[in-house]
C-alpha positions in Angstrom: -29.3 -31.3 -1.4 -28.6 -27.9 -2.7 -27.6 -25.3 -0.1 -27.1 -21.5 -0.2 -23.3 -22.1 -0.5 -23.5 -24.0 -3.8 -22.4 -22.1 -6.9 -25.1 -21.5 -9.4 -23.1 -22.8 -12.4 -22.6 -26.2 -10.7 -26.3 -26.6 -9.9 -27.3 -26.0 -13.5 -24.6 -28.3 -14.8 -26.1 -31.0 -12.6 -29.6 -30.3 -13.7 -30.6 -28.1 -16.6 -34.1 -28.1 -15.3 -33.0 -25.8 -12.4 -32.4 -23.1 -15.0 -36.2 -22.5 -15.0 -36.0 -21.5 -11.3 -33.1 -19.1 -11.8 -35.0 -17.6 -14.8 -38.1 -17.2 -12.7 -36.1 -15.0 -10.3 -34.1 -13.3 -13.0 -30.8 -14.7 -11.7 -28.0 -15.1 -14.2 -26.8 -18.8 -14.4 -24.6 -18.5 -17.6 -22.2 -15.6 -17.8 -22.5 -14.6 -14.2 -23.2 -17.9 -12.6 -19.9 -18.5 -10.9 -21.1 -17.3 -7.5 -22.9 -18.9 -4.5 -26.7 -18.8 -4.3 -26.7 -16.6 -1.2 -24.6 -13.9 -2.9 -26.7 -13.9 -6.1 -30.0 -13.7 -4.1 -28.6 -10.9 -1.9 -27.7 -8.9 -5.0 -31.2 -9.4 -6.5 -33.2 -9.0 -3.3 -34.5 -12.6 -3.6 -35.4 -14.9 -0.6 -32.6 -17.4 -0.8 -34.3 -19.9 1.4 -37.3 -20.0 -0.9 -35.1 -20.3 -3.9 -33.2 -23.2 -2.4 -36.5 -25.0 -1.6 -37.6 -24.6 -5.2 -34.3 -25.7 -6.6 -34.3 -28.9 -4.5 -37.9 -29.6 -5.6 -36.8 -29.2 -9.2 -33.7 -31.3 -8.6 -35.8 -34.2 -7.3 -37.6 -34.4 -10.7 -36.3 -36.4 -13.6 -34.1 -34.4 -15.9 -33.6 -36.5 -19.0 -32.0 -33.7 -21.0 -29.2 -33.3 -18.5 -28.5 -37.0 -18.5 -28.5 -37.0 -22.3 -26.1 -34.0 -22.5 -23.7 -35.5 -19.8 -23.2 -38.5 -22.0 -22.2 -36.5 -25.1 -18.5 -36.0 -26.0 -17.4 -32.5 -27.0 -18.0 -33.1 -30.8 -21.4 -34.5 -30.1 -22.2 -31.5 -27.9 -21.2 -29.2 -30.8 -23.8 -31.1 -33.0 -26.4 -30.7 -30.3 -25.8 -27.0 -29.8 -26.1 -26.4 -33.5 -29.2 -28.5 -34.0 -31.0 -27.3 -30.8 -29.9 -23.8 -30.2 -28.4 -22.4 -33.4 -31.3 -23.6 -35.5 -33.8 -22.1 -33.0 -32.0 -18.7 -33.1 -31.9 -18.7 -36.9 -35.6 -19.5 -37.2 -36.9 -17.3 -34.3 -35.1 -14.1 -35.4 -37.2 -13.1 -38.4 -40.4 -14.1 -36.7 -39.7 -11.9 -33.6 -38.6 -9.1 -35.9 -41.9 -9.2 -37.7 -43.8 -9.1 -34.5 -41.8 -6.2 -33.1 -42.4 -4.2 -36.3 -46.2 -4.8 -35.9 -46.3 -3.8 -32.2 -44.1 -0.7 -32.8 -46.5 0.4 -35.5 -49.6 -0.3 -33.5 -48.5 0.6 -30.0 -45.3 2.6 -30.3 -46.9 6.0 -29.6 -48.3 4.9 -26.2 -45.3 2.6 -25.5 -42.2 4.3 -26.9 -40.0 1.7 -25.1 -40.9 -0.7 -27.9 -38.7 1.1 -30.3 -35.7 0.6 -28.0 -36.6 -3.1 -27.6 -36.8 -3.5 -31.4 -33.4 -1.8 -31.9 -31.7 -3.9 -29.2 -33.2 -7.1 -30.7 -32.1 -6.1 -34.2 -28.6 -5.5 -32.9 -28.6 -8.8 -31.0 -29.9 -10.7 -34.1 -27.0 -9.4 -36.2 -24.4 -10.1 -33.6 -25.7 -13.6 -32.8 -25.8 -14.6 -36.4 -22.2 -13.6 -36.9 -21.3 -15.3 -33.6 -22.8 -18.6 -34.5 -21.1 -18.6 -37.9 -17.7 -18.2 -36.2 -18.5 -21.1 -34.0 -19.7 -23.3 -36.9 -16.8 -22.4 -39.2 -13.8 -22.1 -36.8 -14.2 -23.3 -33.2 -16.6 -26.3 -33.6 -14.7 -27.9 -36.5 -11.5 -27.9 -34.5 -13.2 -29.4 -31.5 -14.6 -32.1 -33.8 -11.1 -32.6 -35.2 -9.6 -33.1 -31.7 -12.3 -35.5 -30.8 -11.7 -37.6 -34.0 -7.9 -37.6 -33.4 -8.4 -38.6 -29.8 -10.7 -41.5 -30.8 -8.2 -42.7 -33.4 -5.2 -42.1 -31.2 -3.7 -39.7 -33.7 -1.8 -36.5 -33.3 -2.9 -33.1 -34.7 -1.3 -29.8 -35.7 -2.0 -26.7 -33.7 -4.8 -24.6 -35.2 -4.1 -21.4 -37.2 -5.6 -19.4 -34.3 -2.8 -20.7 -32.0 -4.9 -22.0 -29.1 -8.5 -23.0 -28.6 -8.4 -20.5 -25.7 -8.4 -17.6 -28.2 -11.7 -18.2 -30.0 -13.2 -19.3 -26.7 -12.3 -16.0 -25.0 -13.9 -14.2 -27.9 -17.0 -16.3 -27.8 -17.4 -15.8 -24.0 -17.0 -12.0 -24.4 -19.7 -12.0 -27.1 -21.9 -14.1 -24.8 -21.5 -11.5 -22.1 -22.5 -8.7 -24.5 -25.7 -10.5 -25.6 -26.5 -11.4 -22.1 -26.2 -7.7 -21.1 -28.3 -6.7 -24.1 -31.1 -8.9 -23.1 -30.9 -7.7 -19.5 -31.7 -4.3 -21.0 -34.6 -5.7 -23.1 -35.9 -7.4 -19.9 -35.6 -4.1 -18.0 -37.4 -2.1 -20.7 -40.3 -4.6 -20.8 -40.5 -4.9 -16.9 -39.4 -8.5 -17.3 -41.9 -9.0 -20.2 -44.9 -7.9 -18.2 -47.7 -7.3 -20.8 -49.4 -3.8 -20.4 -53.1 -3.5 -19.7 -53.9 -2.2 -23.1 -51.9 -4.9 -24.9 -53.5 -6.8 -27.9 -52.8 -10.5 -28.6 -50.0 -9.6 -31.0 -48.3 -7.6 -28.1 -48.7 -10.6 -25.8 -47.2 -13.0 -28.3 -44.3 -10.7 -29.0 -43.3 -10.5 -25.3 -43.8 -14.3 -25.0 -41.5 -14.9 -27.9 -38.9 -12.5 -26.6 -38.9 -14.2 -23.2 -38.6 -17.6 -24.9 -35.7 -16.3 -26.9 -33.9 -15.0 -23.8 -34.5 -18.3 -21.9 -33.0 -20.3 -24.8 -30.1 -17.9 -25.0 -29.3 -18.5 -21.3 -29.3 -22.3 -21.8 -27.3 -21.9 -25.0 -24.6 -19.8 -23.3 -24.5 -22.1 -20.2 -23.8 -25.2 -22.4 -21.0 -23.5 -24.2 -19.4 -21.5 -21.3 -19.7 -24.1 -18.6 -19.8 -27.4 -20.4 -18.3 -27.4 -23.9 -15.5 -24.8 -23.6 -13.9 -26.3 -20.4 -14.0 -29.8 -22.1 -12.4 -28.3 -25.3 -9.6 -26.8 -23.3 -9.0 -30.0 -21.4 -8.9 -32.0 -24.7 -6.4 -29.4 -26.1 -4.2 -30.0 -23.1 -4.1 -33.7 -23.8 -2.6 -32.9 -27.2 -0.4 -29.9 -26.6 -0.1 -29.6 -22.8 -1.1 -26.4 -20.9 -0.9 -23.3 -23.1 
């Protein structure tokens, strides 16, 4: 049973499905999830008892994705993140950018906040693309190398970046930056509330932005709270504590 004293990050690690509940109440479970439910709810003005009820209902349901992820080793988790989340981001960015251009042209005069949303998203698109490349070319290959050496009971040399903590610290900082950027987008759109005068393109645009943010939260959670701690533990098996 989940209680108000449980930390958010631990709950989502146990069941990814609970992320939907935290998203519903706009409570951060990735970068800022290392706090008890009671404190997070107090900060957001959310009824913590209601939230806990919904979390326990969600926890009682089957969560096959969580079971699947918990059985992955760090190298396999890198593969999963690339195939599930990196691919989604790469495919979704140009689609959302096209929609934002259309709604800015059609509704920008009556909804000037759309221009700020577009600018924030364009910045995030560029930053996330660079971020994912750094993971795919530097961090993830070393994690796979450690996993292979561990499986074959082989030793490995220290990486050129010194310690896995270094790229991980950079990745976590960039996660925080993008999380903050999407908080601003959410604020500008009143949590993606579609205006009364919105056309279907407007509605689809907000839906896709919300979908993108939800995926980003899960993406960051898997890296910050599952993959990165495992990579650090595996590094310690080879080189001791850094």
